[in-house]
N, C-alpha and C positions, 0 to 999 in steps of 0.2 A: 546606518544607511547601506542598502544593498548595492554592490557593484556587480552587475549581472554578466558582463562580458566574459567569455572564455572560462565558464564554470563547468563543474560537474555537480549535479544535484541528484541526490539519492532520495526518492520520494517515499520510501517505505522502510522504516527502521523501528527498532524496539529497544527500550531501556526500562530499567526498574530502579526504584530507590536502592541506595547502597545496602541498606540493612536487609532488604528482601531479595536482592539479586541472586545470591548463592542458592537459596531455596528454589526460586523461580526457575533458574537455569537448570538445576538438577531435575526438577519435575518435568520440564519440557524435554530435556535430553533423554529422559527415560522413555519417551514416546518414540524416539528415533530408532529405526531398524539398524542403522549403521553405528555399531558400537565404537568404531574407531574415529568417528567424526569429531573434529575439533572446531568449535565455534570461532567466529571471527574475533570475538572479545568476550568479556566476562559479564555483559549485560548491564553494566553501569554507564552513566553519562561519560565519565572519564574514559572508560574503555571504548565507547563509540567514537569519541573525538580522537583518541589515539589511532584508531583504525582508519578514520577519515584522513588523518595526516599521512599515514603510510600509503594510502591509495590516491592521494591528491584530490579527495572529494571536498568540495567547498562547503556545501550545505546539505544537511540531512533533515528529513521531515519525520517527526515522530508519529507513530500510529498506535495509540493506546486502545485497548479493548476493555470495555466496561462489562463485567459479567454479573453484576448484581446492583440493585438500585442504590444501595448505600455507598457505592464507589463513585457515583457520578460526579459529585462536587469535588471530592478529594483528588481523584485522578486528573480531572480537567484543570484544577488549580495547580496541581503539581507540574504537569507538562507546560502549562503557561509560565510558571516560575522558571523552569529549565530554559525555555526559549528566551525569557527576559534576561537570564543570567549569561546566556551565550548568544548574544544578538547577531553576531557575524557568522555563526556556524549552524544554528539549529532553529528550525521552524517546527510547528506542531499542528496536527489535527487534534480534535477532541473526540469524545465518545459519549454515547447515551446508552442506557439500558432500554431496549425497545418494548418490554412487556410492562408498561405502566400507563396510567392515564394522564401523565404529566409530560408527554413527549414535547409538546409545544413550549412549555416553560423550560424544559431541559435544553432544547435546541436554542432557545433565546439566551440561556445562560452561556452556552458554548460560544454563540455568535458574539455575545457581549464581551467575552474575554479576548476577542480578536483572533481566535483560532481559525485556521483556514478551511477546515472541513470536518467530516465525521468518518471514523473508521468503524466498519461493521464486520462481524465474523459470524456467519450464519450457524456454524457448528458450535462454537463456544457460547453464542447467545441464543441458540435454540429457536431459529425461525427459518422459514422457507423464503428464499430470495424474493420471489415475485408474488408473495401473498398479498391480498388486498389490504390488509391492515398495515403491512409494511409500506405499501405504495403511498398511503396517506402520510406516513412519517417522512419518506423521501421527498414528497412534493413540498411539504412545509420546509424542510431543510434547504432544498434547492431555492425556494422563494426567499430565503434569507441570505442567498449568495454563497452557501457552503458547498464545497466539493464533497462527493461521496466516494470513498474507497472501500471496496469489498474484498475480503478474502474470496478466492474463486477456486473451486475444485477440491482435489484431494487434500486432506490434512492427516498427518500420521497419528494423531491422537484420537481419531474417530473412525468408525467403520463405514463402509459404503452401505447404501447409496447416500451421496452427499446432497446437501440442501441447496447447492448452486450448480448451475450447468450453463454452457454457452447458449442453449435455447432459452433458458430463463433470463439470462442477461439481455438477449435480443427482445424478449417480452418487456423487460424493464425499460430498455431504450425506447421502444415504441410507445409505452404507456406514459413516460415522462415527457418526451418530446422537448427536450431542452435541459440546460445545465450540464455540469461536468460530472460524469460517473466513471470511475476507474475500476476495472476488473484486474485484481492482482494476479501474479503468477502467469502472465502472458495470456490472460483471458480465461484460464482454468487449468490448474495444476493437474497434469496427466490426462487432460481432456483436449489436447492440442489438435487432434484430428477433427473434433467437433468444432473447435474454435475456427479452424481453417475453413470448414464447410459452412458453418452457420453464422458465426459472429463477425468474422473479418469483413470489413466494409461497412460496419454499423457505426453509430455515433459513440459507442463505448470506447474509452481509452483503455489501453493495456499497459501495465507496468511489467518490467522484465524480471522481477524477483523470482528466485528459485527456478531456474535459469538455465544457463548454457550447459550445465552438467547433465541436464535431463532432456532438453529438446535439441534436435540437430540444427546445425547452421542452415541446412537446406530448407527445413521447414520454417525456421525463423524468417528467412528471406522471402519465402513464398507468402507468409502471412503479412509481412511488412509491405510487400508489393500490393497485395489485395486490400489491406486495411489502410495504408498510408502511413508514412514515417511521422507525419504530423500528429498522430494519436498514439505514439509509443513513448513511454517514460522510463528512463533508467531507474532501476531499484534493485536492492539487494536482499530485503527482508532481514537486514543485519540484526542480530549476529549470526544468522543462519546461512548466509552465502558469503563467499570470500570476494570482496570488492575488487581487488586487483585482478583476480582471474576473470571476473565478469567483464571488467573494462577491457582487458586484453582480448577476450573473445569478440566483443563488439567492435573494437578497433581493427581487428583482422578481417572483417567482413567486406565484401565488395559493395559497400555503400558509398555514396558521395560524401565529401567532407561536410556538406550542408546537412545531409541526413543524419550523420553521426552527431554533429553538433546539436541538432534538434532533439535527438533522443537523449543525449547526455545532459542537456540543460535547457535548450531553447523552448521546448514544449512545456516543461515545468515552469520556466520563467513566465511564459505567457499566461498560464492558468493560475499561477500563484500571486501575480502582481495585484 
């Protein structure tokens, strides 16, 4: 049973099975330009929970990415199992592979497991965010009560131009007209001027992952004021951001205690209940 008061909830984290974690982490690390970067943990479930304990994070939400049809059932069953084994610490979204004719059955499978939403990554999954074929998938998923969380903007493993942008998220918001859609990386990694100009004030939620080491406090505050603190969700993209540093940045800002509490947990609590 969840005890929601005075929590920190990280809505965007990643883990891998123990046997696959070293290879997965090495492959992803090879894409980073910062050779000296040290990830928050080793990519395992135990590593995530240990990092949560250090940062006083109560709940993390897993965000798996399905990159081929054969992974759909196994990945969703695995993250469901992890959430069941760690009921006080971990929740999870699911994932589908969007390029099949079975998207309704796949979404029904995710919803039937009790997973909270779907994670999409337009670069790894090779689609354009606001393509008409994708809109049908989103519409069906939202009709099942699932939250949609999208990677947004720059990804070090892929060249520009990227398949998501703040303008496309605005198109998506206007097309869906309901449901909870989250643009990770504060609306668009390395696209924050366009986020501020075009997307702030929309119905799209932003998570804070990959994070304060890239955007300024001043721009963060301007976007929060324009967008509303009620649509901002704390996130780290763990293991790729350092949670304690991200929390310290947020707590240092001239926001009210109520706004900080909403960003750190309250908004996530509202949409995940």
